[in-house]
N, C-alpha and C positions, 0 to 999 in steps of 0.2 A: 539446606540443599543449596548447591551452586549451579546457576545457570548462566553459561557463557555465550554472549551473543545478544544485542539489543535490537535485533530486527522482529518482524512480525512472529516467526515462530517461537522465538526466546522469550519476548514479553508475553505471547500466548500461554506458554507453559509455565512461566512464573505466575501469571494471574490464577491459573487453573490450582496450582499446588497451593498457592497462598490461601485461596478460597477453601481448600480442603484442609485448612488449619496447619499447615506446614511453615516452618521458618526458612525463609527463602532469601537468597542474595543473588542478584543479577548484576553480572558486570558487563559493560560494552567498551570497547576500546576507542571509539569514538563518541559521536552523539547518537542518540535513538534514531533509527531508520535512515541512517546517513549513507547506506549503499544501496543494496538490492531493493530492499523495502519500501524505498522512496523513488525508486526508478521503474515503477510499472506503468501499464496503460492505464492504471487507476479504475480498474473495472473489477466489479463482483459479478462473475460469469461462470457459466457451465464449460464454456469451451466448445462452441459450436464446432469449430473446424477440427477439434480432437475426434469428433465422429469419424471422419474419414480416416483414421489410424486405428480404428476398432476400439478406442479407450472409452467404451460404454460404462463400465463401472466407475472409472473416475468422474465422467460427466454427471451421472446421476448422484454421486456423492456432491459435487461442487453445485448441481442444481438444488439438492436438498438445502444446502448451506447458504444459498443465495438469499432467500427471504428471511431466513433465520436472522441472518447477519442485519439485513435492512431493517427489520423489526428492532434489533437490539440498539441501534443508534441512528434513528431517522433523520436527525440533523446532519449527519455525516455521509449517510449512504441513502440513495433513491433511486428509484426506475428510471431508465433511460430508454428510448426506443430507438432501434437501429434499422437504417435502410440498406438493403443489398441489392445494388443495382444489377440488373441480368445484362451482360454485355454480350450483344449479338454477334460482335467480331470474334469472341472467344466461347462460344456457347458449348463447344466440344468439352472445355477444360471441366465445367460444372452445368450439366445440362438443366432445364427447369426442373424436370421431373426430379432429378437427384437433389436438388435443393429444396424442394417441396417435401420429399422424403425426409430429409434431414432436420428441416424445421419441424415436421411432425413428431419426430423422436424427441426433439429439444422441448418441444411443448409437453410431452406425455412421459418422459422418463422419471420426472420427480413430481410431487404435488405442488401445484401453485395456488395461491390465495390472492396475492396482489396483482400478478402481471398478467396483462391480457394476451390472448392467443396471436400468434403469427398470421400473416395474410399477404394476399398478393396486393400490388399497388399499380396504378396507372400513373407513372411518371410525368405524364403529359398533363395532368390534371392536379396532381399533389404538390404541396409547397417544396417537398423535398427534390423534386424534378427541376426546379427553377435554375439552382446553380450547376447542373449537370450537363455535359455535352448533348447534343440534340439526339444522338443515336441511342440513348438509354430512354427506351418506351416504357418498360415495365421492369417491376422489381418486387422484392419482399420486404416486410416489415416485421420485426421480432423484438422481444424485450430481454434486457439483462439488466444490471445495475451499475451504479457509478460510487466511488468511494474516494475520498483524500487519504492515499494510502500511508503517507506519513503520519498523519494524525490519527489514524487507526491504531498504529504501532504506540503512539503515545497513549492514547485511550487504555489500552491494555496494560503500559506500564502505571498508569495512574491507578488503576483498579486493582493492580497487584499491590502497589505501595499502601492503598487505603487498606487493604486486608492483611497488612503487616509486612509486607517484603521490602527489602532495602533495595534501591536501585542506585548503581554507581556507572555513571558515564565518565568516559575517558579514563577508564581503568582497564588494563590489560591483565589477562592471567596468562603470566609468563612461566610458571611451573606448578604442575600438579602430580603428586607422587602417592600411589596407593599404600596404605598402611593396612593393619589387620583388619581393622573395622571402620576406618574412615581415610578421607583424603586430606591429605596435608598439601595447602595450595598457597602460592604467593601471587599477590596482585600488585600491579605497579600502576602508577599514576602518570598522566602526562608530563608531571612536573617532577618526576623521579621518588615521589613517597612510594613506600612499599606496606603492604598489609599481609599478614599470615593469617590464614583461615582455615578452619577444620570443616569439614563437610561429609555428612552421610552418603550423599549422593552427588554425582556430577553429570550435569546434562551439557551435551556438546551441541549447541544450537548456533554453530560460528557460520552457517549459510555457506558461501563458497569457499571459506577458510576451514571448513570441518575437517576435511582429510589433513590439511596442512597442521591443523591445531593438535589433533591425535599424535602426529609424528613429532613435531617439534616442542610441544609444551606438556603433552600427557606421556609421552615416551611409549606409545602404542602405534607404530607404523601399522597402517591399515591397508590392506589390498583392494577395498571396494572402490571402483574408479568412479569420478564424478565427472560429467560433461558439463565443461564451463562454456556457456554460450552468452554472448552479448547481445542485449537488446537495447536500441537505441531510438530515441524520440525526438522531433522537432516540434516548435511552436512557431506559428505564423500568425499574422493578424486575421481575424476571423473572415472564413470563406463563405460563410452563410449566416442568415439571421434566424432561422428557426431553431427549434431546441432539439431535433433529431440528431443522432450521430449516423456515421457511414461506416460499412464494411465493405471495402474495395477488393474486387478480386483481382489479382496480378497474373498475368499470362504464365508466370513460373508455379502457380497454384498456391502461392502465399496470399496472405490477406493482409491489407493494410487499414487501419482504422483513421477515421477524421472525426473528431470529438469536439464539441463546443467546450470551451475552456476559459475558465476565469471571466466570463462575459464578453472580452474584448477579442478572444484568440480562438484559434484552433489547433488541437493538439493531434499530431500525426505521427503514426508509429505501427508496429515496430519491426526492427530488423531481426535477424537472428544469425549471428555470425560467430564461428569458433573463437574462444578467446584463449590466447596462449601467453599473454604477457602477466606483469604484476596485477594480483586482483584488485588491489586498492587504488589503482591508477588506471582507469578505464575511461576512455574518451570516444566520442562519436567520430568517424573519419570521414573524408569528403566524399568516398564511394558511398557510404551510408546516406549521407545527406542528398546525394544526386539520385540515389535509389527511392526513397521516400519521394522526392519533389517528382520523379518522373511517373511514379505511380498514381499520385495525385492529379498530376497534368493529364494523364490519360483519360481521366473520368470527369474532370471539372472544366468548365467552359474558361474559367480563368486560370492560366498556367501558373504555377508555383516554381519559383527558382530559388536556388541556394541563398541569394541576396535577400530574401524575403524571411529568412529564419532570424527570430528575434530571440531564442533561446533554444538549447538542445541539452538533453541529457541521455546518459548511459549507464547500463548496469549489468553486472554480471550474474546469471542465473546459474545456480547449481542444481543441474538435472542429472537424474539416475542413468547411468549408461546402459542403454539397452540395445547397443548393436546397429542403430540405425545410422544410416549412412547420411541422412540429412538432417542437420541440426533443428529444422522446424519439426520434424517427424518424432523427436526424443520426447519419451514420456513426460508430463508435469506431474505425475503421482509421487508420492513420497515413500520412505521406508523408515522405520524406526528400529534401532538395533540395541538390545540391552545386553549388557555384559554384566555377570553377577560373580565373576570369578574374584572374589573379595567385595570392598565397598562397591555398590552399583555405579555403572558408567552407561548413559543412554546418550546415543548419537541420533542427531535427525540428518536424513539424507534426502534432499530434494523438496519439494512441495511447492504450492502456488498460494497466492494470497487469499482466494476464496475459501479454501480448505484449512485454514490456519486453527479456526476454534476445534474442529475435528480432530486434527493432529495432535493439538495440545491435550485435548481429552483423553486420546488414546495414549499418549506419552505418560499423563498422569496415571492413568489405569495399569499400565505396565509396571510402574514404581509401587503401586499399592501393596503388592505381596512381599517383596524384599524387603520393604520399609514399614510394614505393619501399619499402614494407612487404613483407616477404617471408614473415613468419609468418602462418599460416592461422588460421581460426577454432577456438576450443578451448573454449567454454563449455557445449556441448551436454551433456556428460556430466561436467561439472566439479561438484564440491559446493560450496556457500557456505560461508563461515567458521562453525564450529560444526556443520555439518551431518553430518560424518562421526562419528558416536556411537560407532564402534568405537575411536576415539582415546582414550576413557576407559572402554570396557568391556574391552578388550584385543584382542590381535592378531586380524585376520581377513583372509582372502583378498579381501575385497572391502567397500566401506563398509557399515556396519552401520547400519539404519534402524529398528531396534527400539527405540522411545521408551521403553517400560515398562522393559524390561530396562536400559536407560541409567540411569534413575532408581534402580532398585533397586542398581545398582552404586554410584552416587553415595551413597546412603543409607549403604551399608556402610563407604564411605571416609570419611564426614562425619557420623558419628551425633549430633554435637553441635549440628547447623544444624537449626532447626525444620523439620518436614515440608513445611508449607506454603512456607515460604521456599525449601526446595530444589526442590520442584516448579515453582515459578514461575522460578527460577533455570534450571533445567533447560529449560523452554519457551523462556524469553527467549534463553539463550545457548548452549544445546547443550553441545557438548564445549569450548567457550571458558568454561564455568563454571569450571574450574580457575583460570582467571586471577584469579578474586575471592578465592581463598584465599592469604593470605599469612602470613608469621611472625608478624605483629602482630595476627592474629585477626579477626573481624568488626568489631571496634571498637564504638562506640556504637550504640544503636537509636535514630535520630532520629526515626522515625515508625513506628507498627506494620509490622514486616516489612522496614523499610528502614534498613539498616546502613550504617557509614562505608566498610565494605569495598567495597561495591557503588557508592556514590557515587565513591569515588576510582577504581575501575575504569571507570566510566562517563566521568568526566572524563579518564582517561588514554589510553583506547581507543576511545572513542566520540563524542568532541568535544562532549560535554555541558558547558555552560557557564552553564546557568541552572536554577532549579527546574522550570520549564515543560518544558525539554528532558527533565528526568528523569521527571516525573510523568505527562506527557501525550503522549511520543513514544517514549522509551526504554522507558518502561513505562506502565501505565494506572493506576497505584497512586494518582494523584488522584481518581479515581472513588471508591476506597474509603475515603480519608481525609477527615478533618472540616476546615473552614476551618482550625483552630488548628493541626492537625496539618500542613496543606500550609504554612502559615506558618512552622512550626518548620523544615521542609525548606528553604523559601525563605532563612530567617536563616542555616542552615548554610551554603548556597551562597553567600551573600554574604561570610560571613566567611571562607571559604577560598577561594572563586574571585574574588571582588570582583564578583559579579553583582547589582547592585541591583535586584531585582524580586520581588515579592511572590508570585506564584502562587497569590494567595487565590481567584481564580476561574479556572475552566478557559476555554482558548481557545476561541473559537466561540460 
């Protein structure tokens, strides 16, 4: 089977199908997670604000997936508490009783085992009130989850590959034609090589390119409209020292998150703007930066201005057209469309990060009948690569999810590795951290905290081919390095991997 698209849905489907014993080839025109799937707000969440739009089924589905996902990779996903200040100047937008009702539903729409209940908080006494303006006297606290989105995509690709799938990055599907019982497909690499592939089924998981891919390369123009909505984020030096995040209510009824990020920063987002340009060339604009700064400055005691932004990124979300006039109200649900008039063609429309596993499971289920797949669903209780921390702690009757104990065990076994490096490796790679240790040692330190051993591991096990793959997707080290240090990494990658790219500036 050929899966086109190396974002969260494509890699999730490839993983599920490979786990059911199918021969799978996944191709991605760029790097894994190089577009929408690395441009999210990095949350595993039900979508509290979707309740306002009556999306109860979607919220219930996402909430059911929330803890399931966090259990599957506790090194990469973990609980996060959110503070929602109640704005007395705009109480008519969302009165306190409405917020309490919404949080009650959020707490009870799906079973919870890990996450605590929501509650009211006195911001005059709680640490989360200190960075806010004095007018915020009360608020609410609730729970959701945090994830490194790009690494989640990579973990799915790793799992797919370890179950037998072939993953090709920087290969485009340029032509797919339907035969009597299989697809004849032509793939082209970034350097002009071509491959001819025969496939029993074609999965269109091209995200925002899904409709365009059908028309231009599969020769099946499709009338289903996709709503392309740009979401942008900014990163500033940290605005607060505690570990809670904020959900800030704007006067226009939108919400803006302010989230602890990478230890030294605060991530702020997102905007929701209709995108009409080229899909692969999306950038945050000055108006979006100003909007995000304005909303944060409305709430925090210390104003945020565009000059404070140290990094920004933007992505295009492919949302199902539901007739909503406001981009913020467009559904985040997904639709799967199976065409069996000949070899199977499955197209994925819409979706969100939190529901990727369920989407992939449903996609594989749809293909079982036309392709005579006998193996059933398996991912609901499966760990993602690196997620079973007991593999490095010691024997256990069940997968161990105690991250702190895992880090302590690593430090005992590898006392010569700097503590900060070991902590970052543990968060990024989990039990797969051991793959970075070789008889050759760590090698040279190419940039602060980045050793040759990690670079070789990312190239060998995670399809990293350029400095941007390493600095902005496999890790977020680019945010911590100077331009000269990023250039040193780019020079090393070019010398060892033949990847001519400077990575002096972050993508987006």
